[in-house]
C-alpha positions as CSV (number, residue, x, y, z in Angstrom):
1,M,-3.6,-2.0,5.4
2,D,-6.4,0.4,6.0
3,E,-7.7,3.8,6.7
4,D,-7.1,3.5,10.4
5,R,-3.5,2.5,10.1
6,H,-1.2,5.2,11.6
7,G,2.4,5.2,12.5
8,H,3.8,4.8,9.1
9,G,6.9,6.8,8.5
10,H,7.8,6.7,12.2
11,G,10.5,4.0,11.8
12,H,10.4,0.8,13.8
13,S,10.2,2.4,17.3
14,H,7.0,4.3,16.7
15,G,5.6,4.4,20.2
16,H,2.0,3.6,21.0
17,E,0.7,4.0,17.5
18,G,2.9,1.3,16.2
19,D,2.0,-0.8,19.2
20,R,-1.7,-0.3,18.4
21,F,-1.2,-1.9,14.9
22,D,0.8,-4.7,16.4
23,D,-2.1,-5.4,18.8
24,A,-4.8,-5.0,16.2
25,A,-3.1,-7.3,13.6
26,A,-4.7,-10.6,14.6
27,T,-8.3,-9.4,14.1
28,W,-7.6,-6.8,11.3
29,D,-9.2,-8.8,8.5
30,D,-12.3,-9.6,10.5
31,D,-13.9,-6.3,9.5
32,P,-16.1,-7.0,6.4
33,D,-15.6,-3.5,5.1
34,H,-11.8,-4.1,5.0
35,E,-12.4,-7.2,3.0
36,R,-14.8,-5.5,0.6
37,R,-12.3,-2.7,-0.1
38,Q,-9.4,-5.0,-0.6
39,Q,-11.4,-7.1,-3.1
40,A,-12.4,-3.9,-5.0
41,V,-8.8,-2.7,-5.1
42,A,-7.5,-6.2,-6.1
43,E,-10.1,-6.5,-9.0
44,L,-9.2,-3.0,-10.3
45,I,-5.4,-3.7,-10.2
46,A,-6.0,-7.1,-11.9
47,S,-8.0,-5.4,-14.7
48,T,-5.7,-2.4,-15.1
49,V,-2.1,-3.5,-14.5
50,P,-0.3,-6.0,-16.8
51,L,0.4,-9.0,-14.6
52,S,1.9,-12.3,-15.7
53,P,3.1,-15.5,-14.1
54,Q,6.7,-14.1,-14.4
55,S,5.8,-10.8,-12.6
56,R,7.6,-10.0,-9.4
57,A,5.4,-7.9,-7.1
58,L,6.2,-5.7,-4.1
59,D,3.5,-4.7,-1.6
60,V,4.2,-1.5,0.3
61,G,2.6,-1.2,3.7
62,G,0.8,-4.4,3.0
63,G,-0.5,-5.0,6.6
64,T,-1.8,-8.6,6.9
65,G,-1.1,-9.2,3.2
66,R,-4.7,-9.6,2.2
67,L,-4.4,-7.6,-1.0
68,S,-1.4,-9.6,-2.1
69,I,-3.0,-12.9,-1.3
70,L,-6.0,-11.9,-3.5
71,L,-3.6,-11.1,-6.4
72,A,-1.0,-13.9,-5.8
73,D,-2.3,-16.3,-8.4
74,R,-1.8,-13.6,-11.1
75,V,1.9,-13.1,-10.5
76,G,5.0,-15.1,-10.0
77,S,6.0,-13.8,-6.6
78,V,5.1,-11.2,-4.0
79,T,7.1,-9.6,-1.2
80,V,4.8,-8.0,1.4
81,T,6.4,-5.3,3.5
82,D,5.1,-3.4,6.5
83,P,6.7,-1.4,9.4
84,S,4.6,-3.3,12.0
85,I,6.1,-6.6,13.1
86,G,2.6,-7.6,14.3
87,M,1.2,-7.2,10.9
88,V,4.1,-9.0,9.3
89,Q,3.7,-11.9,11.6
90,V,0.0,-12.2,10.8
91,A,0.7,-11.8,7.1
92,Q,3.2,-14.7,7.2
93,E,0.6,-16.9,9.0
94,R,-2.0,-16.0,6.3
95,I,0.5,-16.8,3.5
96,E,1.2,-20.2,5.1
97,A,-2.5,-20.9,5.6
98,A,-3.2,-20.0,2.0
99,G,-0.5,-22.4,0.8
100,L,1.4,-19.6,-0.8
101,T,4.8,-19.9,0.8
102,G,6.4,-20.8,-2.5
103,R,5.6,-17.5,-4.1
104,M,5.0,-15.1,-1.2
105,R,6.9,-13.8,1.8
106,A,6.4,-11.0,4.4
107,V,9.2,-8.7,5.6
108,Q,9.3,-6.1,8.3
109,A,10.5,-2.9,6.5
110,D,9.8,0.8,6.2
111,L,10.9,1.3,2.6
112,S,11.5,5.0,3.0
113,Q,14.4,4.1,5.2
114,D,15.1,0.4,5.0
115,R,16.9,-1.1,2.1
116,L,15.4,-4.1,0.4
117,E,17.3,-6.0,-2.3
118,G,15.7,-7.1,-5.5
119,E,14.0,-5.7,-8.6
120,Y,10.3,-5.8,-9.2
121,D,7.9,-5.6,-12.2
122,V,5.0,-4.2,-10.2
123,V,4.6,-2.3,-6.9
124,W,1.2,-2.0,-5.3
125,S,-0.1,-0.4,-2.2
126,S,-3.5,0.0,-0.6
127,L,-4.3,2.9,1.8
128,A,-0.7,3.0,3.1
129,L,0.9,6.0,1.5
130,H,-1.1,8.7,3.3
131,H,0.8,7.5,6.4
132,V,4.2,8.2,4.9
133,R,5.5,11.7,5.8
134,D,8.4,11.8,3.3
135,L,6.5,10.6,0.2
136,D,9.0,12.0,-2.2
137,T,11.8,9.8,-0.8
138,L,9.6,6.7,-0.8
139,L,8.5,7.3,-4.4
140,T,12.1,7.7,-5.5
141,V,13.1,4.5,-3.7
142,L,10.2,2.6,-5.4
143,A,11.2,3.9,-8.8
144,G,14.7,2.6,-8.2
145,M,13.3,-0.9,-7.3
146,L,11.1,-1.1,-10.4
147,T,12.2,-2.5,-13.8
148,D,12.1,-0.1,-16.7
149,G,8.5,0.2,-17.7
150,G,7.4,-1.5,-14.4
151,T,4.1,-0.4,-12.9
152,L,3.2,1.4,-9.7
153,A,-0.4,0.9,-8.5
154,I,-1.4,3.0,-5.5
155,A,-4.9,2.9,-3.9
156,D,-5.4,5.8,-1.5
157,L,-7.7,8.5,-0.2
158,E,-8.9,11.5,-2.3
159,R,-7.9,14.8,-0.8
160,D,-9.7,15.4,2.5
161,R,-9.3,19.1,2.8
162,D,-10.8,19.6,6.3
163,G,-9.0,16.5,7.7
164,A,-12.3,14.9,8.7
165,F,-11.2,11.4,8.0
166,H,-8.4,11.4,10.6
167,A,-10.1,13.9,13.0
168,D,-10.3,11.2,15.7
169,K,-6.6,10.4,15.5
170,V,-4.8,13.0,17.7
171,D,-1.3,11.7,16.7
172,F,-1.9,11.4,13.0
173,D,0.9,13.2,11.1
174,G,0.5,11.9,7.6
175,H,-1.5,13.3,4.6
176,H,-5.2,14.1,4.5
177,G,-5.6,12.2,1.3
178,F,-4.0,13.3,-2.0
179,D,-4.8,15.8,-4.7
180,R,-4.6,14.0,-8.1
181,V,-2.7,16.9,-9.8
182,E,-0.2,17.2,-7.0
183,L,0.4,13.5,-6.8
184,T,0.9,13.3,-10.6
185,E,3.6,16.0,-10.2
186,Q,5.3,14.1,-7.3
187,L,5.3,10.9,-9.4
188,G,6.9,12.7,-12.3
189,R,9.7,14.1,-10.2
190,A,10.4,10.6,-8.8
191,G,10.8,9.1,-12.2
192,F,7.3,7.9,-13.3
193,T,5.3,8.6,-16.4
194,D,1.9,7.7,-17.8
195,V,0.1,8.6,-14.6
196,A,-3.6,7.7,-14.6
197,F,-6.4,7.7,-12.0
198,Q,-9.7,5.9,-11.6
199,D,-12.2,5.7,-8.8
200,A,-11.7,2.5,-6.8
201,T,-14.0,2.4,-3.9
202,S,-15.1,4.5,-0.9
203,I,-15.0,4.4,2.9
204,A,-18.0,5.3,5.0
205,K,-17.0,7.0,8.2
206,D,-18.9,9.3,10.6
207,G,-21.8,9.7,8.1
208,R,-19.6,10.6,5.2
209,D,-18.3,8.8,2.2
210,F,-14.5,9.2,1.5
211,G,-13.4,8.4,-2.0
212,V,-10.5,6.0,-2.7
213,F,-8.7,6.2,-6.1
214,L,-6.4,3.8,-7.9
215,C,-3.4,5.6,-9.4
216,T,-1.2,3.8,-11.8
217,A,2.1,5.0,-13.2
218,R,5.0,3.5,-15.3
219,R,8.7,3.6,-14.4
220,S,10.3,5.9,-17.0
221,P,13.2,4.2,-18.9
222,R,16.5,5.1,-17.2
């Protein structure tokens, strides 16, 4: 998933924006900047989050599954979710091509409204959550899917107060990045503790650099 993904939080019938992601899915990973960012996020997650061969991972808004493919060898299994059927189809093809069908699968789901069975030790997400309008609901859902002490790892945009990052997207209705203090409070309300941030990477767009953080948090014991 990436900074130009829009349509998240619109359900499965999200008009032309959703169609645009379906159409763009096949060539999504051809952009070298996408790959550079996914590798930076994957390396940071691998060095920050406790992963083991027994870990069950969930990827929220995983797009073509690139981040999860990069991390697949460090965990036992990964379920990649995305609202776009086009992205999910490409993710499934990439999983098969990488020989990872034994430990990975891709599912069309918008977790703020679609129920997904299972319990997970780690949930990760890269540049997806700023598309989710009702973030409080999604974070509460994710807390419910994590084991006690399980880890949430979110890579997303720093607060972009003037909305410059999405200025060219007339139908964008998500978040213009996140304020670290506000996100910490949201995570606390949803059932997370030990919230920490670190700089992950940046995105160059229209002559500006937009920062991307990695936020990690632990599921509070129930």
